C-alpha positions in Angstrom: 63.5 91.6 105.5 67.2 91.3 106.0 69.2 94.6 106.2 71.4 95.5 103.2 75.0 94.2 103.7 76.3 97.7 102.9 74.8 101.0 103.9 75.2 104.1 101.7 74.2 107.4 103.3 74.9 110.9 101.9 74.8 114.1 103.9 75.6 117.2 101.9 78.7 116.2 100.0 79.9 113.5 102.4 79.0 109.8 101.8 79.3 107.2 104.6 79.7 103.6 103.4 79.2 101.1 106.2 80.0 97.4 106.3 76.8 96.0 107.6 76.9 92.4 108.7 77.5 92.9 112.4 76.3 89.4 113.3 79.3 88.1 111.3 81.7 90.9 112.5 81.2 92.4 109.0 83.0 89.5 107.3 82.8 89.6 103.6 80.8 87.1 101.5 79.9 87.3 97.8 76.7 89.4 98.2 78.5 91.9 100.5 81.4 92.2 98.1 79.1 93.0 95.2 77.3 95.5 97.4 80.6 97.2 98.3 81.7 97.4 94.7 78.3 99.0 93.8 78.6 101.5 96.6 82.0 102.7 95.6 81.0 102.9 92.0 78.0 104.9 93.1 80.2 107.3 95.1 82.7 107.7 92.2 79.9 108.5 89.8 78.0 111.0 91.9 79.4 114.5 91.1 77.7 115.8 94.2 79.6 113.4 96.5 83.0 114.8 97.3 84.3 112.8 100.3 83.7 109.2 101.6 83.9 107.8 105.1 84.0 104.0 105.4 83.3 102.2 108.7 81.8 99.1 110.2 78.5 98.4 112.0 78.7 97.1 115.5 82.0 96.2 117.3 84.1 95.3 114.2 85.3 97.2 111.2 85.6 94.1 109.0 86.4 90.5 110.0 88.0 89.6 106.6 86.6 86.9 104.4 83.6 85.0 105.7 85.0 81.5 105.9 81.6 80.1 106.7 79.7 81.5 103.7 79.1 78.0 102.4 80.7 78.5 99.0 84.3 77.8 99.5 85.2 81.3 100.6 88.9 80.5 101.0 89.9 80.2 97.4 89.0 79.2 93.9 85.8 77.2 94.2 82.8 78.3 92.2 80.8 80.9 94.0 83.7 82.5 95.9 84.2 86.2 95.7 87.9 85.7 94.6 87.1 83.6 91.5 87.2 86.6 89.2 90.1 88.8 90.1 89.7 92.4 88.8 91.3 95.8 89.2 87.8 97.4 89.1 86.9 96.5 92.7 87.6 98.9 95.5 90.1 96.8 97.4 92.0 95.8 94.2 92.6 99.1 92.6 89.5 100.9 91.5 90.5 104.3 90.1 89.0 106.7 92.6 90.5 110.1 93.1 88.0 111.5 95.6 89.2 111.7 99.2 88.5 108.6 101.3 88.5 108.3 105.1 88.6 105.0 106.9 87.0 105.2 110.4 88.2 101.9 111.9 86.0 101.1 114.8 87.3 97.6 115.8 89.1 94.6 114.4 90.2 95.2 110.8 91.2 91.9 109.2 92.4 90.8 105.8 90.0 92.2 103.1 89.1 95.0 105.5 92.8 96.0 105.9 93.3 96.0 102.2 90.4 98.4 101.9 91.8 100.7 104.7 95.2 100.7 102.9 93.4 102.3 99.9 92.1 105.1 102.0 93.8 108.5 102.1 93.3 108.9 105.9 92.8 106.1 108.4 91.5 107.2 111.8 91.4 104.4 114.3 89.5 103.9 117.5 91.7 103.0 120.5 89.9 99.6 120.3 90.9 98.9 116.7 93.3 96.1 115.7 94.8 95.3 112.3 95.9 92.0 110.9 96.5 89.9 107.7 96.1 86.4 109.2 95.9 84.6 105.8 99.4 83.1 106.2 98.3 81.4 109.4 95.9 79.4 107.3 98.2 78.8 104.4 96.9 81.5 102.0 99.0 84.4 100.7 97.8 88.0 100.8 98.2 89.5 97.3 96.9 93.1 97.1 98.2 93.8 100.6 101.6 92.5 99.5 101.6 94.9 96.6 100.3 97.9 98.4 101.8 97.9 102.0 105.5 97.8 101.0 104.9 100.9 98.9 103.5 102.8 101.9 105.3 101.4 105.0 108.9 100.5 105.9 109.7 97.1 104.5 110.0 95.3 107.9 106.7 96.9 109.1 104.9 95.7 106.0 106.4 92.2 106.4 105.4 92.1 110.1 101.7 92.3 109.0 102.0 90.2 105.9 104.3 87.4 107.0 103.6 87.0 110.8 99.9 87.3 110.6 99.4 88.5 114.2 97.1 91.4 115.0 98.6 94.8 116.0 96.9 97.5 118.1 96.0 101.0 116.9 99.1 102.6 118.5 101.4 100.2 116.7 99.5 100.8 113.5 100.0 104.6 113.9 103.7 104.1 114.6 104.0 102.2 111.3 102.2 104.9 109.4 99.3 102.6 108.6 97.0 104.8 110.7 97.0 108.6 110.6 95.3 109.2 114.0 94.1 107.2 117.0 91.2 108.6 119.0 88.9 107.5 121.8 86.3 105.0 120.6 83.3 107.3 121.3 85.0 110.1 119.3 85.7 108.2 116.2 82.9 109.2 113.9 83.0 112.8 115.1 86.7 112.9 114.2 86.0 111.4 110.8 83.2 113.9 110.1 85.4 116.8 111.2 88.1 115.7 108.7 85.4 115.2 106.0 84.2 118.8 106.6 87.8 120.1 106.3 88.2 118.2 103.0 84.8 119.5 101.7 86.1 123.1 102.2 88.6 122.5 99.4 87.6 122.7 95.7 86.6 119.1 94.8 88.1 119.1 91.3 91.4 120.5 92.6 91.5 117.8 95.3 90.9 115.1 92.7 93.7 116.5 90.5 96.0 116.5 93.5 95.2 112.9 94.3 95.4 111.7 90.7 98.8 113.4 90.1 100.1 111.9 93.4 98.9 108.5 92.5 99.9 108.3 88.8 103.3 109.9 89.2 104.6 107.4 91.8 105.9 105.2 88.9 107.0 108.1 86.6 110.3 109.7 86.1 110.7 113.3 87.3 110.3 114.9 83.8 107.2 112.8 82.9 105.7 113.5 86.3 106.0 117.2 86.1 104.7 117.3 82.5 101.7 115.2 83.5 101.0 117.3 86.6 101.3 120.6 84.7 98.9 119.3 82.0 96.4 118.4 84.7 96.7 121.8 86.2 96.0 123.5 82.8 92.8 121.5 82.5 91.7 122.2 86.1 92.4 125.9 85.7 89.6 126.1 83.1 87.0 124.9 85.6 84.3 127.1 87.1 85.7 126.4 90.6 89.1 127.8 89.6 87.4 131.0 88.5 85.3 131.0 91.7 88.4 130.5 93.9 90.1 133.5 92.4 87.0 135.7 92.6 86.3 134.8 96.2 89.9 135.6 97.1 89.7 139.0 95.4 86.3 139.7 97.1 87.4 138.4 100.5 84.5 135.9 100.9 84.3 132.2 101.3 84.1 130.3 97.9 81.1 128.5 96.8 82.2 125.3 95.1 80.1 123.5 92.5 82.4 120.8 91.4 82.4 122.0 87.8 
């Protein structure tokens, strides 16, 4: 029996989602995209899952679209995984306010880079590379073209989007695309350490922070403050908020429940 194209593992409150087609350098075809979307929806819906780490099996993080999947993977032919654009898929804007860590273990191409740009933290192996090569085969990158100029300096974003050449991990860190570069054999340990630090925070408070940070990017100042303060009023009614105050008074570590 063939292995699942995406692995989903949960340890305590941390989920690891692994691109799992190493024989194809974790290139994305239709079944893998469906499995990825299902994995992220599963993570979002699990109230006991607080943080996600995404990575790739084998020597690559993600090889981009599988151009040999046999179903016209480069465009609009029936059976391709682009034929039904949606904002409900992970790479195209799924609303997910739990913390996400990308542990980039090797080449990160196209679709894979779009996924990494959605993460809150990208930790890269010193063997990782990053590229949007679509323009070299005559195809524009869309979600990357929307997302990268919001997060990087204009010229840095255009270097990736319009030149199409791969950059190494240190260049990606210099751009701000990557948060930290580590030795290859330390990658998953570093990602787990970060996940443990995130889990130490109240999960509902973390989600509020991420949602406020996300939604207010396109708001005016007054609207942003009003939205944020409303979210805080709601969060302050949670059991975790009461637990946080109690643990502070009692000088003990808090026990979060996510409620």
